C-alpha positions as a Markdown table, in Angstrom:
| # | Residue | x | y | z |
|---|---|---|---|---|
| 1 | Met | -0.1 | -0.5 | -0.1 |
| 2 | Arg | 1.6 | 3.3 | -0.5 |
| 3 | Ser | 2.3 | 5.6 | 2.0 |
| 4 | Arg | 0.6 | 8.9 | 3.7 |
| 5 | Ala | 3.6 | 11.2 | 2.0 |
| 6 | Phe | 3.2 | 9.7 | -2.0 |
| 7 | Ala | -0.6 | 10.8 | -0.9 |
| 8 | His | 0.3 | 14.1 | 0.2 |
| 9 | Glu | 3.1 | 15.0 | -2.5 |
| 10 | Leu | 0.1 | 14.0 | -5.0 |
| 11 | Met | -2.1 | 16.4 | -3.4 |
| 12 | Leu | 0.4 | 18.6 | -3.8 |
| 13 | Arg | 0.6 | 18.5 | -7.1 |
| 14 | Tyr | -3.2 | 18.1 | -8.4 |
| 15 | Lys | -4.1 | 20.9 | -5.4 |
| 16 | Asp | -4.2 | 24.0 | -8.1 |
| 17 | Glu | -6.1 | 21.8 | -10.2 |
| 18 | Ile | -8.8 | 20.8 | -7.3 |
| 19 | Ile | -9.4 | 24.7 | -6.3 |
| 20 | Gln | -10.3 | 25.0 | -10.1 |
| 21 | Val | -12.6 | 22.3 | -10.8 |
| 22 | Met | -14.2 | 23.0 | -7.6 |
| 23 | Cys | -14.6 | 26.6 | -8.6 |
| 24 | Asp | -15.9 | 25.4 | -12.6 |
| 25 | Leu | -18.2 | 23.6 | -10.9 |
| 26 | Ile | -20.1 | 25.8 | -9.0 |
| 27 | Arg | -20.1 | 28.5 | -11.5 |
| 28 | Leu | -22.2 | 26.2 | -13.6 |
| 29 | Pro | -25.8 | 26.8 | -12.2 |
| 30 | Ser | -27.7 | 23.2 | -11.9 |
| 31 | Gln | -30.6 | 24.1 | -9.8 |
| 32 | Asn | -33.7 | 20.8 | -9.3 |
| 33 | Thr | -36.4 | 23.0 | -9.1 |
| 34 | Pro | -38.7 | 19.6 | -9.8 |
| 35 | Pro | -40.3 | 18.4 | -11.9 |
| 36 | Val | -37.3 | 19.6 | -14.2 |
| 37 | Gly | -33.7 | 20.2 | -13.3 |
| 38 | Gln | -30.9 | 22.5 | -14.8 |
| 39 | Glu | -27.9 | 19.6 | -14.1 |
| 40 | Lys | -27.0 | 19.4 | -18.0 |
| 41 | Ala | -24.0 | 22.1 | -18.4 |
| 42 | Cys | -22.2 | 20.8 | -15.2 |
| 43 | Gln | -22.8 | 16.6 | -16.8 |
| 44 | Glu | -21.2 | 18.3 | -19.3 |
| 45 | Tyr | -17.9 | 20.0 | -17.8 |
| 46 | Ile | -17.8 | 17.2 | -16.1 |
| 47 | Ala | -17.9 | 14.3 | -19.0 |
| 48 | Asp | -15.6 | 16.9 | -21.4 |
| 49 | Tyr | -13.0 | 16.6 | -18.5 |
| 50 | Leu | -13.1 | 13.3 | -18.2 |
| 51 | Val | -12.8 | 12.3 | -22.2 |
| 52 | Arg | -9.7 | 14.9 | -22.4 |
| 53 | Ala | -8.1 | 13.1 | -19.9 |
| 54 | Gly | -8.2 | 10.0 | -22.5 |
| 55 | Leu | -11.4 | 8.5 | -19.6 |
| 56 | Arg | -14.8 | 7.0 | -21.1 |
| 57 | Ala | -17.6 | 9.1 | -20.3 |
| 58 | Asp | -20.7 | 7.3 | -20.3 |
| 59 | Met | -23.6 | 9.8 | -20.7 |
| 60 | Tyr | -27.3 | 8.7 | -20.7 |
| 61 | Glu | -30.4 | 10.1 | -19.1 |
| 62 | Pro | -31.6 | 8.3 | -15.9 |
| 63 | Asp | -35.3 | 6.9 | -17.7 |
| 64 | Gln | -33.6 | 5.6 | -20.8 |
| 65 | Val | -32.5 | 2.6 | -18.6 |
| 66 | Ser | -35.5 | 0.0 | -19.3 |
| 67 | Ala | -35.8 | -1.3 | -16.1 |
| 68 | Leu | -36.0 | 1.8 | -13.9 |
| 69 | Val | -39.3 | 3.2 | -14.6 |
| 70 | Lys | -40.8 | -0.6 | -13.7 |
| 71 | His | -38.7 | -0.5 | -10.7 |
| 72 | Pro | -41.1 | -0.7 | -7.9 |
| 73 | Ala | -39.0 | 1.9 | -6.1 |
| 74 | Phe | -39.3 | 4.3 | -9.1 |
| 75 | Leu | -40.6 | 7.8 | -8.0 |
| 76 | Pro | -42.9 | 8.9 | -11.2 |
| 77 | Gly | -43.4 | 12.7 | -12.2 |
| 78 | Arg | -40.2 | 13.4 | -12.7 |
| 79 | Asn | -38.4 | 14.7 | -16.1 |
| 80 | Tyr | -35.2 | 13.6 | -16.8 |
| 81 | His | -34.5 | 15.1 | -20.6 |
| 82 | Asn | -31.9 | 16.8 | -20.9 |
| 83 | Arg | -30.5 | 15.4 | -17.3 |
| 84 | Pro | -27.9 | 13.2 | -17.8 |
| 85 | Asn | -26.3 | 11.2 | -15.7 |
| 86 | Val | -22.5 | 10.6 | -16.2 |
| 87 | Ser | -20.4 | 7.7 | -15.5 |
| 88 | Ser | -16.7 | 6.1 | -16.3 |
| 89 | Leu | -14.3 | 3.2 | -15.0 |
| 90 | Leu | -11.2 | 2.5 | -14.9 |
| 91 | Pro | -10.8 | -1.5 | -14.9 |
| 92 | Gly | -9.1 | -3.4 | -12.4 |
| 93 | Lys | -6.3 | -5.7 | -12.3 |
| 94 | Gly | -7.8 | -8.4 | -11.0 |
| 95 | Gly | -7.7 | -9.9 | -7.6 |
| 96 | Gly | -9.0 | -6.5 | -5.5 |
| 97 | Arg | -12.6 | -5.0 | -4.5 |
| 98 | Ser | -14.5 | -3.0 | -6.8 |
| 99 | Leu | -15.2 | 0.6 | -5.4 |
| 100 | Leu | -18.0 | 2.9 | -6.8 |
| 101 | Leu | -16.6 | 6.6 | -6.2 |
| 102 | Thr | -21.0 | 8.2 | -6.7 |
| 103 | Gly | -22.3 | 11.8 | -6.0 |
| 104 | His | -25.1 | 14.2 | -7.1 |
| 105 | Ala | -24.3 | 17.1 | -9.3 |
| 106 | Asp | -28.0 | 18.8 | -8.8 |
| 107 | Thr | -28.1 | 21.5 | -6.0 |
| 108 | Val | -30.8 | 23.3 | -4.2 |
| 109 | Ala | -33.1 | 26.0 | -5.7 |
| 110 | Leu | -31.5 | 29.5 | -4.8 |
| 111 | Gly | -34.9 | 30.3 | -3.5 |
| 112 | Asp | -35.7 | 33.6 | -1.5 |
| 113 | Asn | -32.2 | 33.1 | 0.4 |
| 114 | Val | -30.0 | 36.7 | 0.7 |
| 115 | Trp | -26.8 | 36.2 | 0.1 |
| 116 | Ser | -23.6 | 38.1 | 0.7 |
| 117 | Lys | -21.5 | 36.3 | -1.4 |
| 118 | Pro | -22.3 | 35.5 | -5.3 |
| 119 | Pro | -24.3 | 32.5 | -4.7 |
| 120 | Phe | -22.5 | 31.3 | -8.3 |
| 121 | Gly | -19.1 | 32.8 | -8.3 |
| 122 | Ala | -17.2 | 30.6 | -6.3 |
| 123 | Glu | -15.0 | 33.5 | -4.2 |
| 124 | Ile | -12.7 | 32.7 | -1.7 |
| 125 | His | -12.4 | 33.8 | 1.7 |
| 126 | Asp | -10.1 | 32.9 | 4.8 |
| 127 | Gly | -9.4 | 29.4 | 3.1 |
| 128 | Lys | -13.7 | 29.0 | 2.8 |
| 129 | Leu | -14.9 | 28.0 | -0.8 |
| 130 | Tyr | -18.3 | 30.0 | -0.8 |
| 131 | Gly | -21.2 | 29.4 | -3.5 |
| 132 | Leu | -24.1 | 27.3 | -3.8 |
| 133 | Gly | -23.8 | 23.4 | -3.5 |
| 134 | Ala | -19.9 | 24.0 | -2.5 |
| 135 | Ile | -21.0 | 21.5 | 1.0 |
| 136 | Asp | -23.7 | 20.1 | -0.8 |
| 137 | Met | -21.9 | 18.9 | -2.8 |
| 138 | Lys | -19.8 | 20.7 | -5.3 |
| 139 | Gly | -16.5 | 20.8 | -3.6 |
| 140 | Ala | -16.5 | 17.5 | -2.7 |
| 141 | Met | -17.4 | 16.3 | -6.4 |
| 142 | Gly | -14.6 | 18.4 | -7.8 |
| 143 | Ala | -11.8 | 17.1 | -5.5 |
| 144 | Met | -13.5 | 13.8 | -6.0 |
| 145 | Leu | -13.5 | 14.1 | -9.7 |
| 146 | Val | -9.2 | 15.4 | -10.2 |
| 147 | Leu | -8.5 | 12.1 | -8.1 |
| 148 | Tyr | -10.5 | 9.3 | -10.4 |
| 149 | Lys | -8.3 | 11.6 | -13.2 |
| 150 | Ala | -5.7 | 11.1 | -11.2 |
| 151 | Val | -5.2 | 7.8 | -10.4 |
| 152 | Ala | -5.4 | 7.2 | -14.4 |
| 153 | Glu | -3.6 | 9.7 | -15.2 |
| 154 | Gln | -0.5 | 8.7 | -12.7 |
| 155 | Gln | -1.1 | 4.6 | -13.8 |
| 156 | Ile | -1.8 | 3.4 | -10.6 |
| 157 | Pro | -2.1 | -0.1 | -11.0 |
| 158 | Leu | -5.0 | -0.8 | -8.9 |
| 159 | Arg | -6.5 | -4.8 | -8.5 |
| 160 | Gly | -9.7 | -3.9 | -8.3 |
| 161 | Ala | -12.2 | -2.0 | -10.5 |
| 162 | Leu | -12.9 | 1.7 | -9.6 |
| 163 | Ser | -15.7 | 4.0 | -11.2 |
| 164 | Phe | -16.9 | 7.7 | -10.8 |
| 165 | Glu | -20.3 | 9.0 | -11.1 |
| 166 | Ser | -21.8 | 11.8 | -10.8 |
| 167 | Val | -26.0 | 12.0 | -11.1 |
| 168 | Val | -28.5 | 14.1 | -11.3 |
| 169 | Asp | -31.9 | 14.5 | -9.0 |
| 170 | Glu | -30.3 | 13.7 | -6.5 |
| 171 | Glu | -32.5 | 16.6 | -4.4 |
| 172 | Glu | -35.5 | 17.0 | -3.6 |
| 173 | Gly | -36.0 | 13.7 | -2.5 |
| 174 | Gly | -35.0 | 12.3 | -6.0 |
| 175 | Val | -32.6 | 8.9 | -6.5 |
| 176 | Asn | -34.5 | 7.6 | -9.3 |
| 177 | Ala | -30.9 | 8.7 | -11.1 |
| 178 | Thr | -29.1 | 6.8 | -8.3 |
| 179 | Ile | -31.2 | 3.5 | -9.2 |
| 180 | Ala | -30.7 | 4.0 | -12.8 |
| 181 | Gly | -27.1 | 3.4 | -12.3 |
| 182 | Arg | -26.8 | 0.3 | -10.2 |
| 183 | Leu | -29.3 | -0.7 | -12.9 |
| 184 | Arg | -27.2 | 0.1 | -15.6 |
| 185 | His | -24.0 | -0.8 | -14.6 |
| 186 | Gly | -24.1 | -3.5 | -11.4 |
| 187 | Pro | -23.5 | -3.5 | -8.1 |
| 188 | Met | -19.9 | -3.1 | -7.2 |
| 189 | Asp | -18.3 | -4.0 | -3.7 |
| 190 | Gly | -18.1 | -0.9 | -2.2 |
| 191 | Ala | -19.1 | 2.2 | -2.7 |
| 192 | Val | -17.6 | 6.1 | -1.3 |
| 193 | Ile | -20.7 | 8.9 | -1.3 |
| 194 | Pro | -18.7 | 12.6 | -0.4 |
| 195 | Glu | -21.7 | 14.7 | 1.4 |
| 196 | Gly | -20.7 | 16.9 | 4.0 |
| 197 | Thr | -19.7 | 15.2 | 6.9 |
| 198 | Asp | -17.3 | 17.4 | 8.5 |
| 199 | Leu | -14.7 | 14.1 | 7.8 |
| 200 | Lys | -16.6 | 11.7 | 9.8 |
| 201 | Ile | -17.8 | 8.6 | 8.8 |
| 202 | Tyr | -21.4 | 8.0 | 8.0 |
| 203 | Pro | -22.1 | 4.3 | 7.2 |
| 204 | Ala | -25.5 | 5.7 | 8.5 |
| 205 | Ala | -28.4 | 8.2 | 7.3 |
| 206 | Arg | -32.1 | 9.6 | 8.6 |
| 207 | Gly | -34.7 | 8.6 | 7.0 |
| 208 | Ala | -37.7 | 11.5 | 6.4 |
| 209 | Leu | -41.1 | 11.5 | 6.3 |
| 210 | Ile | -42.3 | 15.0 | 4.3 |
| 211 | Ser | -45.9 | 16.2 | 4.4 |
| 212 | Asp | -46.9 | 19.1 | 3.1 |
| 213 | Ile | -50.1 | 19.6 | 5.8 |
| 214 | Ile | -53.1 | 21.9 | 3.7 |
| 215 | Phe | -55.4 | 24.1 | 6.1 |
| 216 | Thr | -58.5 | 25.4 | 4.6 |
| 217 | Ser | -60.3 | 28.9 | 6.2 |
| 218 | Thr | -64.3 | 28.6 | 6.0 |
| 219 | Lys | -65.2 | 30.0 | 2.5 |
| 220 | Gly | -66.6 | 33.7 | 3.1 |
| 221 | Thr | -64.6 | 34.2 | 6.1 |
| 222 | Trp | -63.4 | 37.7 | 4.7 |
| 223 | Leu | -61.9 | 40.0 | 7.2 |
| 224 | Glu | -64.0 | 43.0 | 7.4 |
| 225 | Val | -63.1 | 46.2 | 8.6 |
| 226 | Gly | -66.1 | 47.2 | 12.0 |
| 227 | Thr | -68.1 | 44.4 | 11.3 |
| 228 | Ser | -68.9 | 41.0 | 13.1 |
| 229 | Gly | -70.1 | 38.0 | 12.1 |
| 230 | Glu | -70.7 | 34.2 | 12.7 |
| 231 | Lys | -67.4 | 32.7 | 13.7 |
| 232 | Lys | -66.1 | 30.7 | 10.7 |
| 233 | Ala | -62.5 | 28.4 | 10.2 |
| 234 | Asp | -59.0 | 30.6 | 10.3 |
| 235 | Ala | -56.2 | 28.6 | 8.1 |
| 236 | Val | -54.1 | 30.7 | 9.6 |
| 237 | Tyr | -55.5 | 30.3 | 13.3 |
| 238 | Gln | -55.3 | 26.1 | 12.9 |
| 239 | Met | -51.6 | 26.9 | 11.9 |
| 240 | Gly | -50.7 | 28.4 | 15.1 |
| 241 | Leu | -52.7 | 25.6 | 17.3 |
| 242 | Phe | -50.8 | 23.3 | 15.5 |
| 243 | Leu | -47.8 | 24.8 | 15.9 |
| 244 | Ser | -48.2 | 25.2 | 19.3 |
| 245 | His | -48.5 | 21.6 | 19.5 |
| 246 | Leu | -46.1 | 20.3 | 17.8 |
| 247 | Pro | -43.5 | 19.9 | 21.2 |
| 248 | Glu | -45.7 | 17.0 | 21.5 |
| 249 | Leu | -44.8 | 15.1 | 18.4 |
| 250 | Ser | -41.6 | 15.8 | 19.0 |
| 251 | Ala | -41.4 | 14.3 | 22.6 |
| 252 | Lys | -43.5 | 11.1 | 21.3 |
| 253 | Arg | -40.9 | 10.4 | 19.1 |
| 254 | Arg | -38.4 | 10.3 | 21.4 |
| 255 | Glu | -39.8 | 7.7 | 23.1 |
| 256 | His | -38.6 | 5.3 | 20.4 |
| 257 | Pro | -35.4 | 3.0 | 21.2 |
| 258 | Val | -32.5 | 4.9 | 19.6 |
| 259 | His | -30.2 | 3.4 | 17.1 |
| 260 | Pro | -26.8 | 2.7 | 18.5 |
| 261 | Leu | -25.2 | 5.6 | 15.7 |
| 262 | Tyr | -27.4 | 8.2 | 16.9 |
| 263 | Thr | -26.9 | 7.9 | 20.7 |
| 264 | Ser | -24.8 | 11.0 | 20.5 |
| 265 | Tyr | -26.6 | 13.4 | 19.3 |
| 266 | Pro | -28.9 | 15.2 | 21.9 |
| 267 | Asp | -32.4 | 15.6 | 19.5 |
| 268 | Pro | -32.4 | 11.3 | 17.6 |
| 269 | Val | -35.6 | 12.3 | 15.5 |
| 270 | Pro | -35.9 | 15.9 | 15.0 |
| 271 | Val | -39.1 | 16.9 | 13.8 |
| 272 | Gln | -39.3 | 20.3 | 12.0 |
| 273 | Val | -40.9 | 22.8 | 10.3 |
| 274 | Thr | -39.0 | 23.4 | 6.7 |
| 275 | Lys | -41.8 | 26.3 | 4.9 |
| 276 | Val | -44.7 | 28.2 | 6.5 |
| 277 | Tyr | -47.1 | 29.8 | 3.8 |
| 278 | Ala | -50.6 | 31.4 | 4.3 |
| 279 | Gly | -52.1 | 34.2 | 1.6 |
| 280 | Gly | -48.7 | 35.7 | 0.5 |
| 281 | Trp | -47.6 | 39.8 | 1.0 |
| 282 | Gly | -47.7 | 43.3 | 0.2 |
| 283 | Ser | -49.9 | 45.7 | -1.2 |
| 284 | Gln | -50.6 | 43.7 | -3.9 |
| 285 | Val | -52.2 | 41.1 | -1.9 |
| 286 | Pro | -56.1 | 41.7 | -0.1 |
| 287 | Ile | -56.2 | 42.4 | 3.1 |
| 288 | Ala | -58.2 | 39.1 | 3.9 |
| 289 | Val | -58.5 | 35.9 | 5.9 |
| 290 | Pro | -56.2 | 33.2 | 3.5 |
| 291 | Pro | -58.7 | 30.8 | 1.9 |
| 292 | Gln | -55.9 | 28.2 | 2.7 |
| 293 | Gly | -52.4 | 27.7 | 4.7 |
| 294 | Arg | -49.7 | 25.2 | 4.1 |
| 295 | Ile | -47.0 | 24.2 | 6.3 |
| 296 | Glu | -43.7 | 21.9 | 5.1 |
| 297 | Met | -43.0 | 19.1 | 8.3 |
| 298 | Ile | -40.0 | 16.9 | 8.1 |
| 299 | Leu | -40.1 | 13.5 | 10.5 |
| 300 | Gln | -36.6 | 12.6 | 10.5 |
| 301 | Thr | -36.2 | 8.4 | 10.5 |
| 302 | Leu | -33.9 | 6.4 | 12.3 |
| 303 | Pro | -32.3 | 3.2 | 10.9 |
| 304 | Gly | -35.0 | 0.5 | 11.1 |
| 305 | Glu | -38.4 | 2.6 | 11.7 |
| 306 | Lys | -40.9 | 1.9 | 8.7 |
| 307 | Arg | -43.0 | 4.4 | 7.1 |
| 308 | Glu | -46.7 | 3.3 | 8.0 |
| 309 | Asp | -45.3 | 3.8 | 11.8 |
| 310 | Val | -44.0 | 6.9 | 11.5 |
| 311 | Leu | -47.4 | 8.0 | 9.1 |
| 312 | Arg | -49.5 | 6.6 | 12.0 |
| 313 | Glu | -47.8 | 8.3 | 14.8 |
| 314 | Gln | -47.8 | 11.8 | 12.8 |
| 315 | Glu | -51.7 | 11.2 | 12.5 |
| 316 | Glu | -52.4 | 10.5 | 15.4 |
| 317 | Trp | -51.1 | 13.2 | 17.4 |
| 318 | Leu | -53.0 | 15.8 | 14.6 |
| 319 | Ala | -56.0 | 13.5 | 15.6 |
| 320 | Ser | -55.6 | 14.9 | 19.1 |
| 321 | Val | -55.2 | 18.6 | 18.1 |
| 322 | Ile | -57.8 | 18.2 | 16.6 |
| 323 | Ala | -60.3 | 16.7 | 19.2 |
| 324 | Arg | -59.0 | 19.2 | 21.2 |
| 325 | His | -59.7 | 22.3 | 19.3 |
| 326 | Pro | -63.0 | 20.8 | 17.3 |
| 327 | Asp | -64.5 | 24.4 | 16.8 |
| 328 | Ala | -61.8 | 25.7 | 15.2 |
| 329 | Phe | -61.3 | 22.6 | 12.6 |
| 330 | Ser | -65.1 | 22.1 | 11.1 |
| 331 | Thr | -63.0 | 20.3 | 8.5 |
| 332 | Arg | -59.8 | 18.1 | 9.2 |
| 333 | Pro | -56.5 | 19.4 | 7.6 |
| 334 | Glu | -55.1 | 17.5 | 4.8 |
| 335 | Thr | -52.0 | 15.7 | 4.3 |
| 336 | Arg | -50.3 | 15.7 | 1.0 |
| 337 | Phe | -47.0 | 13.6 | -0.1 |
| 338 | Arg | -45.2 | 15.9 | -3.2 |
| 339 | Leu | -42.1 | 14.1 | -2.4 |
| 340 | Arg | -40.6 | 10.5 | -2.0 |
| 341 | Trp | -40.9 | 8.3 | 1.6 |
| 342 | Met | -36.9 | 8.5 | 2.1 |
| 343 | Val | -35.7 | 5.4 | 3.6 |
| 344 | Pro | -33.7 | 5.6 | 6.5 |
| 345 | Thr | -30.2 | 3.1 | 6.5 |
| 346 | Ala | -27.5 | 1.6 | 7.8 |
| 347 | Met | -25.0 | -0.8 | 8.0 |
| 348 | Asp | -22.2 | -2.3 | 10.5 |
| 349 | Pro | -19.6 | -0.4 | 11.4 |
| 350 | Ala | -16.9 | -2.4 | 11.7 |
| 351 | His | -17.0 | -3.3 | 8.1 |
| 352 | Pro | -13.8 | -3.6 | 6.4 |
| 353 | Leu | -14.9 | -0.5 | 4.0 |
| 354 | Val | -15.9 | 1.4 | 7.1 |
| 355 | Thr | -12.8 | 0.8 | 9.2 |
| 356 | Thr | -10.5 | 1.0 | 6.3 |
| 357 | Met | -11.9 | 4.3 | 5.3 |
| 358 | Ala | -11.1 | 5.1 | 9.3 |
| 359 | Glu | -7.8 | 3.9 | 8.9 |
| 360 | Ser | -6.9 | 5.9 | 6.0 |
| 361 | Val | -8.1 | 9.4 | 7.6 |
| 362 | Thr | -5.9 | 8.7 | 10.7 |
| 363 | Gln | -3.1 | 9.0 | 8.8 |
| 364 | Val | -3.6 | 12.0 | 7.3 |
| 365 | Ala | -5.5 | 13.8 | 9.8 |
| 366 | Gly | -3.2 | 12.4 | 12.9 |
| 367 | Gln | -6.5 | 11.0 | 15.0 |
| 368 | Ala | -9.1 | 8.9 | 14.3 |
| 369 | Pro | -12.0 | 10.3 | 13.0 |
| 370 | Ala | -15.6 | 9.6 | 15.0 |
| 371 | Ile | -18.3 | 7.0 | 13.7 |
| 372 | Val | -21.6 | 8.0 | 13.2 |
| 373 | Gly | -25.1 | 8.2 | 11.9 |
| 374 | Ala | -25.9 | 10.8 | 9.2 |
| 375 | Pro | -28.1 | 14.1 | 10.8 |
| 376 | Tyr | -29.8 | 14.3 | 7.0 |
| 377 | Ala | -31.5 | 11.2 | 4.6 |
| 378 | Cys | -29.9 | 10.9 | 1.1 |
| 379 | Asp | -29.7 | 8.5 | -1.3 |
| 380 | Met | -27.5 | 5.9 | 0.0 |
| 381 | Phe | -30.5 | 3.7 | 1.6 |
| 382 | Ala | -30.6 | 3.0 | -2.6 |
| 383 | Leu | -27.2 | 1.1 | -2.4 |
| 384 | His | -28.0 | -0.4 | 1.0 |
| 385 | Gln | -31.0 | -1.8 | 0.3 |
| 386 | Ile | -31.9 | -2.0 | -3.4 |
| 387 | Phe | -28.7 | -3.2 | -4.5 |
| 388 | Gln | -27.5 | -4.8 | -1.6 |
| 389 | Met | -23.8 | -3.1 | -1.6 |
| 390 | Pro | -21.7 | -1.5 | 1.4 |
| 391 | Ala | -21.6 | 2.1 | 1.0 |
| 392 | Leu | -20.5 | 5.2 | 3.3 |
| 393 | Leu | -20.6 | 9.0 | 3.9 |
| 394 | Phe | -17.6 | 11.2 | 4.3 |
| 395 | Gly | -16.4 | 14.4 | 3.1 |
| 396 | Pro | -15.0 | 17.4 | 3.9 |
| 397 | Thr | -16.1 | 20.1 | 6.0 |
| 398 | Gly | -18.6 | 22.9 | 6.1 |
| 399 | Ala | -21.8 | 25.3 | 6.3 |
| 400 | Gln | -24.8 | 26.6 | 4.8 |
| 401 | Ala | -26.5 | 23.9 | 3.0 |
| 402 | His | -29.6 | 24.9 | 1.5 |
| 403 | Ala | -28.8 | 28.4 | 2.7 |
| 404 | Ala | -27.2 | 31.6 | 2.2 |
| 405 | Asp | -23.3 | 31.7 | 2.0 |
| 406 | Glu | -23.3 | 28.0 | 1.2 |
| 407 | Tyr | -18.6 | 26.9 | 2.0 |
| 408 | Val | -16.7 | 24.1 | 2.3 |
| 409 | Glu | -13.4 | 24.9 | 4.0 |
| 410 | Leu | -10.6 | 24.6 | 1.9 |
| 411 | Asp | -8.1 | 22.6 | 4.4 |
| 412 | Ser | -10.5 | 20.1 | 4.8 |
| 413 | Val | -11.4 | 18.8 | 1.0 |
| 414 | Phe | -7.5 | 18.2 | 0.9 |
| 415 | Thr | -7.8 | 16.1 | 4.3 |
| 416 | Phe | -10.5 | 14.6 | 2.4 |
| 417 | Trp | -8.7 | 14.2 | -0.7 |
| 418 | Glu | -6.1 | 12.7 | 0.7 |
| 419 | Ser | -7.9 | 9.9 | 3.0 |
| 420 | Leu | -9.9 | 9.1 | -0.2 |
| 421 | Leu | -6.8 | 8.4 | -1.9 |
| 422 | Leu | -5.2 | 6.1 | 0.8 |
| 423 | Phe | -8.5 | 4.3 | 1.5 |
| 424 | Val | -9.2 | 3.5 | -2.8 |
| 425 | Leu | -5.4 | 1.9 | -2.9 |
| 426 | Ala | -6.0 | 0.0 | 0.0 |
| 427 | Trp | -9.6 | -1.1 | -0.4 |
| 428 | Cys | -8.8 | -1.9 | -4.5 |
| 429 | Gly | -5.4 | -2.8 | -3.7 |
| 430 | Ala | -2.6 | -1.3 | -5.3 |
| 431 | Glu | 0.8 | -3.0 | -6.4 |
| 432 | Glu | 3.7 | -0.8 | -6.1 |
């Protein structure tokens, strides 16, 4: 196995290129706004980078994989026109384990967030690279792409095959493209997904039940200044009652046994409200009680929890709130699901994939990394549970994912790069 000194020397050789590729990816908008997305330019950049290095790049739209739309895990309603996946393969010399380096090219939408740095400017300040997708996950994806090229360019003789993959439509509960990649190219002996992990190793990820709760006012419940009338249902009042009782649901969720990889979290199963809307704002909107209000709520879940059990718990809590306030809820709020059930998932932290990564990180960082469950949901469940592939999350440090002034710390990217290179050499097996 090559030494830490070898990995460090190679990182220094490619350091400027790593920064350049990360910046290039951030400057190419790739927002996911279901049912469509803007990933094409970003994916074309990745494919061109591979081809210019003399490597094969397989570009295909996920629904061109015939088995995808028939797969039981397929999420309908997404449009993949001009949204290609990109993959590449370095065949091994034999006798080693194969490895998939896979991540997503899409970002969340820019939305109404107010940035102090240009979201597509890829500016560097005080060792931090800013931009939409910097930590989720264009910084790590760019670094991983350069690493894959470096292995080929330096003719490092790996015994096991190494594959690089960039998928679309991971954000907003997509995951179809991740499934399509394995249906097209088959499972491998292990996978690394470069989500932001603060250089920790995550062999598990939370799941998420994402609900839209729709509240409705009684028709004709308008605010008439100076008059009084019959008491009628008020969507905004209903929303206030809903939110005031939310701590009860949180407390109920925390009564469940906690998965061992999540015992370090103060709240292992957060209940989060991510959007609240009713009526609009400004002089272009009439002064009136909104006819409808909406709350987007996420119940984070742990490995082993099933959708039907989590949904039942949510619905029983909502029914209890309504029962205590019958006058406010003349009609029961409607629950809708725009996004898929994100399945919680975990693999054995003693698996060689995890222990080998931990050894590699320790060599570079000088201390053993924490091994815990991810505090978010992602597409890793598809590899674990659909294709029975060992997979883990490992990536650099950053902050503000899905928010303004998102950034990734450059020093952590270089530590990530060296650690991942040592891991690739150890996992796949490299001849001297």
